[in-house]
C-alpha positions as CSV (number, residue, x, y, z in Angstrom):
1,M,0.0,0.0,0.0
2,K,2.8,2.4,0.9
3,K,4.5,1.6,-2.3
4,R,1.4,2.4,-4.3
5,L,1.1,5.8,-2.5
6,I,4.7,6.7,-3.3
7,I,4.2,5.9,-7.0
8,L,1.0,8.0,-7.1
9,S,2.8,11.0,-5.4
10,G,5.6,10.8,-8.0
11,L,3.1,10.8,-10.9
12,C,1.4,13.9,-9.4
13,L,4.7,15.7,-9.1
14,I,5.6,15.0,-12.7
15,I,2.2,16.2,-13.9
16,L,2.4,19.4,-11.8
17,S,5.9,20.0,-13.1
18,G,4.7,19.7,-16.7
19,C,1.9,22.1,-16.1
20,G,4.3,24.7,-14.7
21,K,6.5,24.5,-17.8
22,E,3.5,25.0,-20.1
23,E,2.3,28.0,-18.1
24,K,5.8,29.5,-18.1
25,S,6.0,28.9,-21.8
26,A,2.7,30.5,-22.4
27,A,3.7,33.5,-20.3
28,S,6.9,33.8,-22.2
29,K,5.0,33.7,-25.5
30,N,2.6,36.4,-24.3
31,S,5.5,38.5,-23.2
32,Y,7.1,38.2,-26.6
33,S,3.9,39.2,-28.2
34,V,3.5,42.3,-26.0
35,Q,7.1,43.3,-26.8
36,S,6.5,42.9,-30.6
37,V,3.4,45.1,-30.4
38,S,5.3,47.8,-28.4
39,K,8.1,47.9,-31.0
40,E,5.7,48.4,-33.9
41,S,3.8,51.1,-32.0
42,Y,7.1,52.8,-31.3
43,Q,8.1,52.8,-35.0
44,E,4.7,54.2,-36.0
45,T,4.9,56.9,-33.4
46,T,8.5,57.8,-34.6
47,E,7.3,58.1,-38.2
48,D,4.4,60.2,-37.2
49,T,6.6,62.5,-35.2
50,R,9.1,62.8,-38.1
51,Q,6.3,63.8,-40.5
52,V,5.1,66.4,-38.1
53,V,8.6,67.9,-37.8
54,E,9.0,67.9,-41.6
55,D,5.7,69.5,-42.1
56,S,6.6,72.2,-39.6
57,I,9.9,72.9,-41.3
58,A,8.2,73.1,-44.7
59,R,5.7,75.6,-43.3
60,E,8.5,77.8,-41.8
61,Q,10.4,77.8,-45.1
62,E,7.3,78.8,-47.0
63,K,6.6,81.5,-44.5
64,E,10.2,82.8,-44.7
65,A,10.0,82.8,-48.5
66,K,6.8,84.9,-48.5
67,K,8.4,87.3,-46.0
68,K,11.4,87.8,-48.3
69,E,9.1,88.3,-51.3
70,K,7.0,90.8,-49.3
71,E,10.1,92.8,-48.3
72,Q,11.4,92.9,-51.8
73,K,8.1,94.0,-53.1
74,S,7.2,96.9,-50.9
75,S,4.4,97.8,-53.2
76,E,2.9,96.5,-56.5
77,G,5.3,97.2,-59.3
78,Q,8.3,98.0,-57.1
79,V,10.8,95.2,-56.9
80,M,14.4,95.4,-55.8
81,T,17.1,92.9,-55.3
82,Y,19.8,93.3,-52.6
83,S,23.3,92.2,-51.8
84,E,23.9,91.5,-48.1
85,T,26.8,92.6,-45.9
86,D,27.6,92.3,-42.2
87,E,26.5,95.9,-41.8
88,G,23.3,95.8,-43.9
89,M,21.6,95.5,-47.3
90,I,22.6,97.3,-50.5
91,V,20.1,97.9,-53.3
92,S,21.6,96.1,-56.4
93,V,18.9,96.1,-59.1
94,Y,15.5,97.8,-59.5
95,L,13.1,95.7,-61.5
96,G,9.9,97.6,-60.9
97,E,7.6,99.6,-63.0
98,K,6.9,102.4,-60.5
99,K,7.6,106.0,-61.5
100,D,7.8,107.2,-57.9
101,V,10.3,104.9,-56.0
102,K,10.6,104.6,-52.3
103,I,13.6,102.8,-51.0
104,P,12.8,100.8,-47.8
105,K,14.7,101.3,-44.5
106,M,14.8,97.7,-43.5
107,V,15.1,94.4,-45.5
108,R,15.2,91.0,-43.8
109,G,15.8,92.7,-40.4
110,K,18.8,94.7,-41.6
111,P,19.1,98.4,-42.5
112,V,19.4,99.4,-46.2
113,I,22.8,101.2,-46.2
114,G,23.6,101.7,-49.8
115,I,22.5,102.0,-53.4
116,N,24.9,100.5,-56.0
117,G,24.2,101.3,-59.6
118,S,20.7,100.1,-59.1
119,F,18.7,102.5,-61.3
120,K,21.0,103.3,-64.1
121,G,19.2,104.2,-67.4
122,Q,15.7,103.7,-66.0
123,S,13.9,106.5,-67.8
124,R,10.5,105.7,-66.3
125,I,11.5,106.9,-62.8
126,R,10.2,110.4,-61.8
127,S,11.1,110.6,-58.1
128,V,13.1,108.8,-55.5
129,E,12.9,108.8,-51.7
130,I,16.0,107.6,-49.9
131,P,15.8,106.7,-46.2
132,E,18.2,108.0,-43.5
133,T,19.7,104.5,-43.2
134,V,21.5,104.9,-46.5
135,R,25.1,105.9,-46.1
136,F,26.3,106.0,-49.7
137,I,24.9,106.4,-53.2
138,G,27.3,104.3,-55.4
139,K,28.8,104.8,-58.8
140,E,26.4,105.3,-61.7
141,S,23.4,104.6,-59.4
142,F,21.0,107.0,-61.2
143,M,23.1,107.7,-64.3
144,Y,20.9,108.5,-67.4
145,C,17.6,108.5,-65.5
146,D,16.6,111.3,-67.8
147,N,13.1,111.8,-66.4
148,L,14.1,111.8,-62.8
149,E,12.9,115.2,-61.3
150,T,13.1,114.9,-57.5
151,V,15.4,113.2,-55.1
152,T,14.4,113.4,-51.4
153,I,17.0,112.3,-48.9
154,K,15.5,111.7,-45.5
155,G,17.3,112.5,-42.2
156,E,21.0,112.8,-41.6
157,G,22.6,109.5,-42.7
158,L,24.1,109.9,-46.2
159,E,27.9,110.3,-46.2
160,E,29.1,109.9,-49.8
161,I,27.9,110.3,-53.3
162,D,30.1,108.4,-55.7
163,E,31.2,109.4,-59.2
164,W,28.7,109.5,-62.1
165,A,25.9,109.0,-59.5
166,F,23.4,111.4,-61.2
167,Y,25.3,111.9,-64.4
168,Y,23.0,113.3,-67.1
169,C,19.8,113.2,-65.1
170,E,18.6,116.0,-67.4
171,S,15.3,116.5,-65.7
172,L,16.6,116.7,-62.1
173,K,15.2,119.9,-60.6
174,K,15.5,119.2,-56.9
175,I,17.8,117.3,-54.5
176,N,18.5,118.0,-50.9
177,L,22.0,117.0,-49.6
178,P,22.2,116.5,-45.7
179,D,25.2,118.0,-43.9
180,T,26.4,114.5,-43.1
181,V,27.7,114.3,-46.7
182,T,31.5,114.7,-46.7
183,K,32.3,113.6,-50.2
184,I,30.9,114.1,-53.7
185,E,33.0,112.4,-56.3
186,M,33.8,113.5,-59.8
187,V,31.0,114.3,-62.4
188,A,28.4,113.2,-59.9
189,F,25.8,115.8,-61.2
190,E,27.3,116.6,-64.6
191,G,24.7,117.2,-67.3
192,C,21.8,117.9,-64.8
193,Q,20.6,120.7,-67.0
194,A,17.3,121.4,-65.1
195,L,19.1,121.7,-61.8
196,Q,19.0,125.4,-61.0
197,E,19.9,125.4,-57.3
198,I,21.5,123.2,-54.7
199,K,22.5,123.6,-51.1
200,L,25.9,122.0,-50.6
201,P,26.6,120.1,-47.3
202,A,28.3,122.0,-44.5
203,N,30.8,119.2,-43.9
204,M,32.1,118.7,-47.4
205,K,35.8,119.5,-47.8
206,E,36.3,119.6,-51.6
207,V,34.2,120.4,-54.7
208,G,35.1,117.5,-56.9
209,E,36.2,117.3,-60.6
210,G,33.4,118.2,-63.0
211,I,30.7,117.5,-60.4
212,F,28.4,120.4,-61.6
213,G,29.6,120.7,-65.2
214,E,26.9,121.5,-67.7
215,T,24.2,122.0,-65.1
216,G,21.5,124.7,-64.9
217,L,22.8,126.2,-61.6
218,E,22.3,129.9,-61.2
219,K,23.8,130.5,-57.8
220,V,26.1,128.5,-55.5
221,D,27.3,129.0,-52.0
222,I,30.5,127.1,-51.2
223,P,30.4,126.1,-47.5
224,D,33.0,127.4,-45.1
225,G,35.5,124.6,-44.5
226,V,35.9,123.7,-48.2
227,T,39.6,123.9,-49.1
228,K,39.7,123.0,-52.8
229,I,37.6,123.4,-56.0
230,H,38.8,120.9,-58.6
231,N,39.2,121.3,-62.3
232,M,36.1,121.8,-64.4
233,A,33.9,121.7,-61.3
234,F,31.5,124.3,-62.9
235,Y,32.4,123.7,-66.5
236,K,30.1,125.1,-69.1
237,C,27.5,126.4,-66.6
238,T,26.1,129.1,-68.9
239,S,23.3,130.1,-66.4
240,L,25.7,130.4,-63.5
241,E,25.8,134.0,-62.3
242,E,27.2,133.9,-58.8
243,V,29.5,131.7,-56.7
244,T,30.3,132.6,-53.1
245,I,33.7,131.3,-52.1
246,P,34.9,131.5,-48.4
247,E,38.4,132.2,-47.2
248,S,38.9,128.5,-46.3
249,V,39.3,127.8,-50.0
250,T,43.1,127.9,-50.9
251,D,43.1,125.9,-54.1
252,I,41.1,126.6,-57.3
253,H,42.0,125.0,-60.6
254,G,42.9,127.4,-63.4
255,G,43.9,127.4,-67.0
256,S,42.3,125.5,-69.9
257,N,40.7,123.0,-67.5
258,G,39.8,125.6,-64.9
259,S,37.1,125.2,-62.4
260,F,34.9,127.8,-64.2
261,I,35.9,127.2,-67.8
262,D,33.2,128.1,-70.3
263,S,31.0,129.6,-67.7
264,P,31.0,133.2,-69.1
265,N,28.5,134.8,-66.9
266,V,29.9,133.9,-63.4
267,T,30.9,136.4,-60.8
268,I,32.9,135.3,-57.7
269,V,31.8,136.7,-54.3
270,T,34.6,136.5,-51.7
271,P,36.2,138.5,-48.9
272,K,38.9,141.0,-49.7
273,G,42.4,139.6,-49.6
274,S,41.2,135.9,-50.0
275,Y,42.8,133.4,-52.2
276,A,39.6,133.3,-54.3
277,E,40.0,137.1,-55.0
278,T,43.5,136.6,-56.3
279,Y,42.4,133.6,-58.4
280,A,39.5,135.5,-59.9
281,K,41.7,138.4,-61.0
282,E,44.2,136.0,-62.6
283,E,41.5,134.2,-64.5
284,G,39.7,137.4,-65.6
285,I,36.6,136.5,-63.7
286,P,34.6,139.4,-62.2
287,V,34.8,139.6,-58.4
288,K,32.8,141.3,-55.7
289,H,33.0,141.5,-51.9
C-alpha cells in the first residue's frame, strides 16, 4: 500500500511540473507578443513625429520665402534685389515699374545702407525717396535717369555720393543734400541741365572734378571749410551768375581745365584779400565782396 502511494505521489509531481512549464512557456510567448506590439507602435509613433517635424519645417520655409518676397516687393510694381553685408543691405537692381520709387529702411531685419548702380538708365523713374539709413549712393546709381525730377534724402545719414551717380539726369530739378555728406565724387551731377539750385553740405571739404559741369545752376554758396575746388567743377554752366567762395578755399584750378571754364556769366563773391579774389583776377573773372 505504501509503495502504491509513493508511486501516485511521484506521478502527481511529474504532472504538476509539466503544467508549470506549459504556463511558463505561455507567459513567455505572451511577453514576446507584447514586446512585438510595443516595438511596432514605437516605429509608427516615430514616423508620425518625423512627419510632423518635416511639415513644420516646410511651413516655416514657405513663411520665410513669403516674407522675403514681401520685403522685396514693398508695393505693387516696385521690386528690388539686394546684396547682403555684415552691416546691412545694398540695393543692387531695381526691376519695378513704379515712377515714384521709395527705397525701404529695412530688409530682412537689416538696414538698407547703400545704393549700388541700381537705377542706371531707368527712364520711367520720376522721383526717388532715400531713407536715413542709406550711407552711400554708389557709382552710376542713377546715371541717365533722364526723367528723374526729384530726389528726397531723409534724415542725416548719407555720407558719400560716388562718381557718375546722377550723371546726365537731365530733368533733375531738386535734390537735398544733408550736412552729413562729406564727399561728392567727380562728375556726380554733370549734365543735370534742369538743376538750378542746390545747397551744398556743410561738412564737405572739396568740390570734386566736374561735379556740376553743364548744369543749370544759377547761384552756388561754397560752404566754409571747403579747401579745394577741382578742375572743371563748374564747367560750361552758362546760367551760373554767382558763386560765393569762403576764405577757407586755398586751391582753385585754373587754365584750360579751370574750375569755371566756359561759364562766361559767373561772378565770384569772396572776402577781400582771400585766395579766391586773387584767383578771380588772374583768370579774368569778375569779383565782388
